[in-house]
C-alpha positions, 0 to 999 in steps of 0.5 A: 500500500506504500505505493498508493500513498506515494502516488497520492502524496501532494499538498494537503487536501483541505477538503475531505475524501469521500468517506469509506462507506459507513467507516468509523475510524479511530486514531489511537495516540499513546502518550507519555509527557506529550502535553504540548504536542497533544494540545496542538495535534488534537485540533488538527486531527479533529479538523476532519469530522469523520475521525475520533481520537483515543489517547492512551496516557501512561501517567504523564507527569507533565499534565498530558491527561489534563490537556486531553480532558480539557479538549474533551470538553469541546469534543466530548463525542470525538476525544476519548482517554484511557489513563494508565497507572504507570509507564507501561510502554508503547506496545501495551498502550496499543493493545489497550487501545485496540481492545477499546476500539474493537469493543466499540466496533470501530471499522478503522483503527489508526496508530499515530504518534503525538509528536508530529512525526505523523502528519494529520493531513495524511489521515484522509488519504490513508482512510481513502486508500483503505478501500483497497487494503486492510493495512495502509502504512504511512511510510517515512521512506517514500518521496515526501516522507520524513523523520523528525529529530532522529539521529543518523544512528536511529535512521540507519537502524530503522532503515536497516530493520525495514530492509532486513524484514522486507528481505526475510519476509519478502514483502514489498513494503518500504517501512515495516518499522513505522508507527503510522498505520491504518487497519481495516 
């Protein structure tokens, strides 16, 4: 699906792609001390009316959950929050988010970071692309893709991991280690 996103990558579309049937998309955003970022990214996501957001916060000490609760006052039906009792990690945050989403019958589940390494403008394109795939990956390694604040070592490890997995598994996907995904 990498290739479809590459072909569709253009200047952000301020209009919306047609909704995918009766799609109920949910974006899961795990957080730990992301107060400033979450306050900025939520309004950008909610610009697109078909999306809802679930923030899974790992007991941030900077008031991330407080910022989410404040945003929930303006969007009570579109922003949701799971507060966990400690820093339990990214993987378990996604597991908790997927359980929550599936129990509520969301049709599309997105994984997205709060730090703007994944741009909200790509969400409608990914939802649109999901009409032809069960998994859409927002790749860092296509024209227009990027990484934010990464050291050269981290870039080499990421690209190397993707190349290794792609070679071993025989998959035509450029970015197997990325965290910007849409599951249908």
